[in-house]
Backbone as JSON Lines, residues from 0, in Angstrom:
{"i":0,"aa":"M","n":[0.82,-1.19,0.0],"ca":[0.0,0.0,0.0],"c":[0.87,1.25,0.0]}
{"i":1,"aa":"E","n":[2.12,1.13,0.43],"ca":[3.01,2.28,0.47],"c":[3.28,2.84,-0.91]}
{"i":2,"aa":"N","n":[3.38,1.97,-1.91],"ca":[3.77,2.4,-3.25],"c":[2.59,2.73,-4.15]}
{"i":3,"aa":"M","n":[1.4,2.69,-3.62],"ca":[0.22,2.96,-4.44],"c":[0.04,4.46,-4.63]}
{"i":4,"aa":"T","n":[-0.38,4.84,-5.82],"ca":[-0.65,6.24,-6.11],"c":[-2.03,6.61,-5.56]}
{"i":5,"aa":"A","n":[-2.31,7.9,-5.52],"ca":[-3.61,8.36,-5.05],"c":[-4.72,7.8,-5.94]}
{"i":6,"aa":"Q","n":[-4.46,7.72,-7.24],"ca":[-5.45,7.18,-8.17],"c":[-5.73,5.7,-7.88]}
{"i":7,"aa":"E","n":[-4.69,4.94,-7.62],"ca":[-4.87,3.52,-7.3],"c":[-5.62,3.33,-5.99]}
{"i":8,"aa":"L","n":[-5.28,4.14,-5.0],"ca":[-6.0,4.08,-3.72],"c":[-7.46,4.45,-3.89]}
{"i":9,"aa":"L","n":[-7.71,5.45,-4.73],"ca":[-9.09,5.88,-5.0],"c":[-9.88,4.74,-5.62]}
{"i":10,"aa":"E","n":[-9.27,4.01,-6.53],"ca":[-9.95,2.86,-7.15],"c":[-10.28,1.8,-6.1]}
{"i":11,"aa":"Q","n":[-9.35,1.57,-5.17],"ca":[-9.59,0.59,-4.11],"c":[-10.73,1.04,-3.19]}
{"i":12,"aa":"V","n":[-10.75,2.31,-2.85],"ca":[-11.81,2.85,-1.99],"c":[-13.16,2.76,-2.69]}
{"i":13,"aa":"N","n":[-13.18,3.1,-3.98],"ca":[-14.43,2.99,-4.74],"c":[-14.93,1.55,-4.76]}
{"i":14,"aa":"Q","n":[-14.03,0.59,-4.93],"ca":[-14.42,-0.82,-4.93],"c":[-14.96,-1.23,-3.56]}
{"i":15,"aa":"A","n":[-14.34,-0.73,-2.5],"ca":[-14.82,-1.04,-1.14],"c":[-16.23,-0.48,-0.93]}
{"i":16,"aa":"I","n":[-16.48,0.72,-1.45],"ca":[-17.81,1.33,-1.33],"c":[-18.83,0.49,-2.09]}
{"i":17,"aa":"V","n":[-18.48,0.03,-3.28],"ca":[-19.38,-0.83,-4.05],"c":[-19.65,-2.13,-3.3]}
{"i":18,"aa":"N","n":[-18.62,-2.73,-2.73],"ca":[-18.79,-3.98,-1.99],"c":[-19.76,-3.82,-0.83]}
{"i":19,"aa":"I","n":[-19.66,-2.7,-0.12],"ca":[-20.57,-2.46,1.0],"c":[-21.98,-2.19,0.5]}
{"i":20,"aa":"T","n":[-22.09,-1.43,-0.59],"ca":[-23.4,-1.11,-1.15],"c":[-24.11,-2.36,-1.63]}
{"i":21,"aa":"V","n":[-23.38,-3.24,-2.29],"ca":[-23.98,-4.45,-2.85],"c":[-24.11,-5.56,-1.8]}
{"i":22,"aa":"G","n":[-23.06,-5.76,-0.99],"ca":[-23.04,-6.9,-0.09],"c":[-23.37,-6.62,1.35]}
{"i":23,"aa":"G","n":[-23.53,-5.37,1.7],"ca":[-23.85,-5.02,3.08],"c":[-22.63,-4.7,3.92]}
{"i":24,"aa":"Q","n":[-22.87,-4.1,5.07],"ca":[-21.81,-3.67,5.97],"c":[-21.12,-4.85,6.65]}
{"i":25,"aa":"S","n":[-21.88,-5.88,6.93],"ca":[-21.3,-7.06,7.56],"c":[-22.09,-8.3,7.15]}
{"i":26,"aa":"Y","n":[-21.44,-9.44,7.27],"ca":[-22.14,-10.68,7.01],"c":[-21.53,-11.8,7.84]}
{"i":27,"aa":"K","n":[-22.29,-12.89,7.94],"ca":[-21.87,-14.0,8.79],"c":[-21.95,-15.3,7.99]}
{"i":28,"aa":"I","n":[-20.89,-16.09,8.09],"ca":[-20.86,-17.42,7.49],"c":[-20.52,-18.4,8.61]}
{"i":29,"aa":"G","n":[-21.48,-19.22,8.94],"ca":[-21.28,-20.15,10.06],"c":[-21.06,-19.38,11.35]}
{"i":30,"aa":"S","n":[-19.94,-19.63,12.0],"ca":[-19.64,-18.94,13.25],"c":[-18.74,-17.72,13.03]}
{"i":31,"aa":"R","n":[-18.36,-17.47,11.77],"ca":[-17.48,-16.34,11.48],"c":[-18.28,-15.14,10.98]}
{"i":32,"aa":"Q","n":[-17.85,-13.95,11.39],"ca":[-18.51,-12.72,10.97],"c":[-17.48,-11.76,10.41]}
{"i":33,"aa":"L","n":[-17.83,-11.1,9.29],"ca":[-16.95,-10.11,8.67],"c":[-17.63,-8.76,8.73]}
{"i":34,"aa":"N","n":[-16.95,-7.78,9.27],"ca":[-17.42,-6.39,9.28],"c":[-16.54,-5.59,8.35]}
{"i":35,"aa":"R","n":[-17.16,-4.94,7.38],"ca":[-16.42,-4.12,6.43],"c":[-16.2,-2.73,7.03]}
{"i":36,"aa":"A","n":[-15.38,-1.96,6.34],"ca":[-15.05,-0.61,6.79],"c":[-16.32,0.24,6.89]}
{"i":37,"aa":"D","n":[-16.25,1.27,7.71],"ca":[-17.36,2.2,7.88],"c":[-17.55,3.0,6.61]}
{"i":38,"aa":"L","n":[-18.77,3.05,6.1],"ca":[-19.06,3.72,4.84],"c":[-18.76,5.22,4.9]}
{"i":39,"aa":"N","n":[-19.08,5.88,6.01],"ca":[-18.8,7.31,6.13],"c":[-17.31,7.59,6.09]}
{"i":40,"aa":"T","n":[-16.52,6.73,6.71],"ca":[-15.07,6.88,6.68],"c":[-14.55,6.71,5.26]}
{"i":41,"aa":"L","n":[-15.08,5.74,4.54],"ca":[-14.65,5.53,3.16],"c":[-14.97,6.75,2.3]}
{"i":42,"aa":"Y","n":[-16.13,7.37,2.51],"ca":[-16.48,8.56,1.73],"c":[-15.52,9.73,2.04]}
{"i":43,"aa":"K","n":[-15.12,9.87,3.28],"ca":[-14.16,10.92,3.64],"c":[-12.81,10.66,2.98]}
{"i":44,"aa":"I","n":[-12.36,9.4,3.01],"ca":[-11.1,9.05,2.36],"c":[-11.21,9.29,0.87]}
{"i":45,"aa":"K","n":[-12.36,8.94,0.29],"ca":[-12.57,9.15,-1.15],"c":[-12.46,10.63,-1.51]}
{"i":46,"aa":"N","n":[-13.08,11.49,-0.72],"ca":[-13.01,12.93,-0.99],"c":[-11.58,13.44,-0.93]}
{"i":47,"aa":"D","n":[-10.82,12.98,0.06],"ca":[-9.42,13.4,0.17],"c":[-8.6,12.92,-1.03]}
{"i":48,"aa":"L","n":[-8.81,11.68,-1.43],"ca":[-8.07,11.14,-2.57],"c":[-8.46,11.83,-3.87]}
{"i":49,"aa":"M","n":[-9.74,12.15,-4.02],"ca":[-10.18,12.86,-5.23],"c":[-9.51,14.23,-5.31]}
{"i":50,"aa":"A","n":[-9.35,14.88,-4.17],"ca":[-8.67,16.18,-4.14],"c":[-7.2,16.01,-4.51]}
{"i":51,"aa":"Q","n":[-6.57,14.94,-4.03],"ca":[-5.16,14.69,-4.37],"c":[-5.01,14.42,-5.85]}
{"i":52,"aa":"V","n":[-5.9,13.63,-6.4],"ca":[-5.83,13.31,-7.83],"c":[-6.06,14.57,-8.66]}
{"i":53,"aa":"A","n":[-6.94,15.44,-8.19],"ca":[-7.22,16.69,-8.91],"c":[-6.11,17.71,-8.74]}
{"i":54,"aa":"G","n":[-5.18,17.48,-7.81],"ca":[-4.06,18.39,-7.63],"c":[-4.27,19.46,-6.6]}
{"i":55,"aa":"S","n":[-5.27,19.3,-5.78],"ca":[-5.5,20.29,-4.72],"c":[-5.61,19.57,-3.4]}
{"i":56,"aa":"T","n":[-5.59,20.33,-2.35],"ca":[-5.78,19.75,-1.03],"c":[-7.2,20.05,-0.58]}
{"i":57,"aa":"P","n":[-7.79,19.15,0.19],"ca":[-9.15,19.4,0.66],"c":[-9.2,20.65,1.54]}
{"i":58,"aa":"G","n":[-10.17,21.48,1.28],"ca":[-10.27,22.72,2.03],"c":[-11.61,22.88,2.71]}
{"i":59,"aa":"F","n":[-11.73,23.97,3.39],"ca":[-12.92,24.25,4.17],"c":[-14.16,24.4,3.29]}
{"i":60,"aa":"L","n":[-14.01,25.01,2.12],"ca":[-15.16,25.3,1.27],"c":[-15.26,24.39,0.06]}
{"i":61,"aa":"D","n":[-14.58,23.24,0.07],"ca":[-14.72,22.29,-1.03],"c":[-16.16,21.82,-1.1]}
{"i":62,"aa":"D","n":[-16.62,21.57,-2.29],"ca":[-18.0,21.11,-2.53],"c":[-19.03,22.11,-2.01]}
{"i":63,"aa":"C","n":[-18.68,23.38,-2.04],"ca":[-19.57,24.43,-1.59],"c":[-20.01,25.25,-2.81]}
{"i":64,"aa":"Y","n":[-21.28,25.52,-2.91],"ca":[-21.81,26.24,-4.05],"c":[-22.56,27.48,-3.55]}
{"i":65,"aa":"V","n":[-22.62,28.48,-4.41],"ca":[-23.31,29.72,-4.08],"c":[-24.45,29.91,-5.08]}
{"i":66,"aa":"A","n":[-25.61,30.24,-4.58],"ca":[-26.75,30.52,-5.44],"c":[-27.18,31.96,-5.19]}
{"i":67,"aa":"V","n":[-27.51,32.64,-6.27],"ca":[-27.98,34.03,-6.17],"c":[-29.42,34.05,-6.64]}
{"i":68,"aa":"F","n":[-30.31,34.48,-5.77],"ca":[-31.72,34.59,-6.12],"c":[-32.05,36.06,-6.29]}
{"i":69,"aa":"D","n":[-32.39,36.41,-7.51],"ca":[-32.69,37.79,-7.84],"c":[-34.19,37.94,-8.02]}
{"i":70,"aa":"R","n":[-34.8,38.72,-7.15],"ca":[-36.25,38.91,-7.22],"c":[-36.55,39.88,-8.34]}
{"i":71,"aa":"R","n":[-37.3,39.39,-9.28],"ca":[-37.68,40.27,-10.41],"c":[-39.17,40.33,-10.54]}
């Protein structure tokens, strides 16, 4: 994992998100139980990696939009 690029890590995180979405957060086979990573944590990691791939660092106002409503 040390030598992986941000793009490669992003692909891994996206696959983990798909696995949770399709297969659920946890499952049990016999007496064994598997708990996958927390979905909210994966989304935070995804946002950070997307910013790295885009060439910027995550900031306070990322994903923030402004709307102007002009009464006419």
